[in-house]
Structure formats: structure tokens, C-alpha cells
Steps between C-alpha positions, in 0.01 A plus 500: 500500500373508859140459608438872562620594150281231346198623699557862391524397135175306529323799658622730221377258234158486664484883509585522130241236409238675718569835330476347153178318590332812639643763265238609250639629172369839394418360155542122452769420247676837529786604730372742765716789375355466150148457638532817705590702190163396360307553825649846555277617214179385675307725741564398863127467575476224238804316636368530856179315415654205311728299729719515811833513315388797290358672807833453675684634194330841492627577852857390433779760458556381141145586383429858384332661803146630463385815678333487841350747746699580813336670795589652833230379737388609845335285766460630857798732466717220358647559153533203265627469143312275258485398134185417302559230240260567207542146368400313816290795634665465840678738738841400637685674783853614427783386727543740794761778467837442670477536880814712537428782531137425593234669286262686731236690306228715655183506286226592748520785751233676713604835351405372152174314561366540146815402311796264499855620531651434156750235395683604183627242254598480132592234246828508308663239275251234608552567871272636772674772700376632834621859544322689776262450792432625852621341824413572864536862611435595134857423403606365158470119506742420218865604492591259218256401223369144513510316167303189410594297191207272398713266289723393788240580772753692706520834681814707523595853606580796278741789561459695822312829482702790639173657613229234559158651444125452476224690320726546200461474123614158379520371146694303242611554144692245297737323738514785753317581822429862594410647839413867537412718797350345812531534876763333718498486879397867475434747219814619325484731198811347343341153512164639383669644189740212433477250212706181498544221246612138524597341168462122521720460192789595728401214727464227242557164662354153532190611686413728210588262218288229664771250592408325821854417614789741527815546704532716810782687326279589202218606733731729697640654182146573383412670827810715480377638167162600642461871569254788503586799281389857566300649214371849427284604797143625521418870515323464835389245759134474395535133403552380858134533603402141423619186322524573127550270203745629241386345171767400247388601151699552177829576672336726759359481852157658550356582841256722687525613861140425608276201427137507387298796369669768711694784339852378442840576358635273226860470385695284256863392534699447180746221576729572205549871580459472881252789494151568638208656309137582570248234402288581190168660594281226353697221665480674838128582482411138421724350770207427734604170649773236483705484178708222342704462182482197270858408400594862582320605179125540567358680804175383660310662785186427697280793601442390857181702548329397173642151452623577147809341344681732257806494272723803443523643147832686495445666163174665610594525870170342606387187686278277284226296670521121463219384728301585812439241772365539854765269645766750387364772727729577789796350314815510711758310297544414134761305305526433126688220324447224247208679335302522825428772752447378859320720750454481878183675615429695816595318818694234311262225606248476217723319254729602216346608169701381198421677172625354171578813298678315219169405334265728307226468762666497846414199717485494880585221743485510879778343707380424852743602772590250775234486770583723795762704314502856372708588193751778569666503158531286186765428239543276195809278483604162356350205688689335783688180426387188687 
């Protein structure tokens, strides 16, 4: 054995001894895999406060992910993507989107002094998907959806849109993304009446089953399966006036063509029959602000002028009041998941109101937004791995 081989062997032994000396067992006396089975049953906030090894565990890919807030943020016309960790109570920036093609989003413009130009995004199968925005010259900014997977902390591109658009209706139901109406480089009635669907089940691959490593061949095969499908179109182009959220609820997509208290048209798309119907009168009359669905089963809305959170009663076709709170006035965005309803108020800079609606008496918590940033939209997704 020569000197170099002997030296390498000695270095390797030292590395092994160093690892053993500094490795802290999850539970002394138990193998780590057995210990994790026990610790998986403990709330992450408890594990976070006990020791470093348990804190490290809750952010590992093998630990069941807890839910976190994700936000699109604006600072001096620069858009950032961030995640709020409810266990550590800290905001973390997401990795930047891929540079090719570059993402150039226009949010502020002199013609729209009192409002931001919208950025439309949805969540599907544990992924954040960026669908529509405005670029310079009021052109569509996104020709292929941008997808962020929190588990592997990676961005990728979705299938190309035949007609990129902005000011459309965007929503998700099950494992599918839906885009309806909108305006492209100029107004086109065919685009304004069109409805397209992207089923992520047809694109199942490592980035969607949370494996961090995969072959280029598998990735290319997955991309080849991605496609947008034409669905039954709208009766008219009235849903291209502004950015609209299509809310997935009980196998249907619900949407209105105007935000706030103004007179509006409401329609519902039945996914199973590929047909459109008018929205029930009570649902439409109470749709006075942003709406979200909890697990696609329970609808919540915030009356933006009165600051009242309500839940929809389908049997009676009425919205039932849950609570009234001044910080809910001017609500612009709402998301519901994990027994909580999260609301962004007017201007997006006064914090995020989190309402626990799973308890008999709803509880409120304020999440402070990062200093110097305005919230453009919020979502709830599994936490990012560290």
C-alpha cells in the first residue's frame, strides 16, 4: 500500500469518527428510523423547541410537511416569492425562478395609479403555479406556467399556452388547472370565451411525487405529456374585464366577473359534465369580496366593505356570518386550508389575518408581513425543505 492510499484511508477514518462523535441520535437508545416513527406523531412546534436534531428533522424530506403561508410580495416594483414558517415565525425567500426565459412582470403603471396590475397564481398538488401577469406594453408576461415545488425547492415550466393572456379567470380543482377568458396582446373574442384545462395527473413525474433526483429522460417524457385541453367555452367575453379567481368547490368552479360590491354576473362550471350554469341567487348576492374554499368543500368569503367573514350554507343558499373584524375591511385576498382562513387586507401591507375556524369560538392571529413589502397574493402549501 503506497503512502497516498494510506493517507486517504486515515482521512476517511477521521471523517467517520468525527461524524459519529457529532451525530446526535433522535432518541438515545433507538435507531433513528424507529425514533422518527415516534416523533412523527408529535406536533412540529413541540419538536422545534426541544433540541437541534429534532428541529432539523421537521424540515427534512422524510418528515410529514406542515402547512405554511406562501406570498407574492412587491417591493419598489420588484416581485419576490416568500414562505412564512409558522413554527419558527420567520419569512424565507423562495429561490428565484429560472432565468430563461426571463420573468418580467409589470405591477405598477402610471395609467393605474390606484391599483396594481394583477399576478394570477394557483396551488395544485402541493405546488405553486404562476399563470398570468402583465409585461411591458401591456402584453402577457407568461407564455408557460411557472411551477414551484416546496419539497424539492425547485421551479420548472409547465405546458405552453397557445394564447398567453392576462386579466383572465384562473382556478384549480383536484389535480387540474383551469384558465378561462382573458386578454392577450389585444382583445380577441375567441380568447375571451375560451376555457382551457391542464390535468397534472397526465404530467405525473418526479417533481410531482417529491423525489429530488430524476433522469433527464424521465423529465423529458413528463414534459411531453403536458398539454392544455379545450373545454366548453363561455357564453360571452364578460370575464375578461379583470383578474378573476375561479374557486374550486364540490366538483365545480365558481366565479364572478366583477370584484367587490358592484353588480356582477356569476357562473358555475360543472367539471364532470363540462357545462356552465348560472350561480344560485343567494351565493351571488353574498359574493361581496374575495372567496376561498376549504378542501374544496366549504366556501368562505370576506365582505370587503363591512369586514365580515362568512361561510356559505348550500342547503339554504345563504352566507352565514362567522365574525366581524375591522382588519378584514378592504380584504383583497383570502385562502382557506388546515382549518384556518387567511386574509390580506386593503393595500396588502397591514399584515395577514389568520382566523382559526375549526374551533367553536374562532380565534384570530396576525402575521406581520416583511418590512418594506406589500402582499400581492397568498397561498397555503407544505413547508419548504431545508
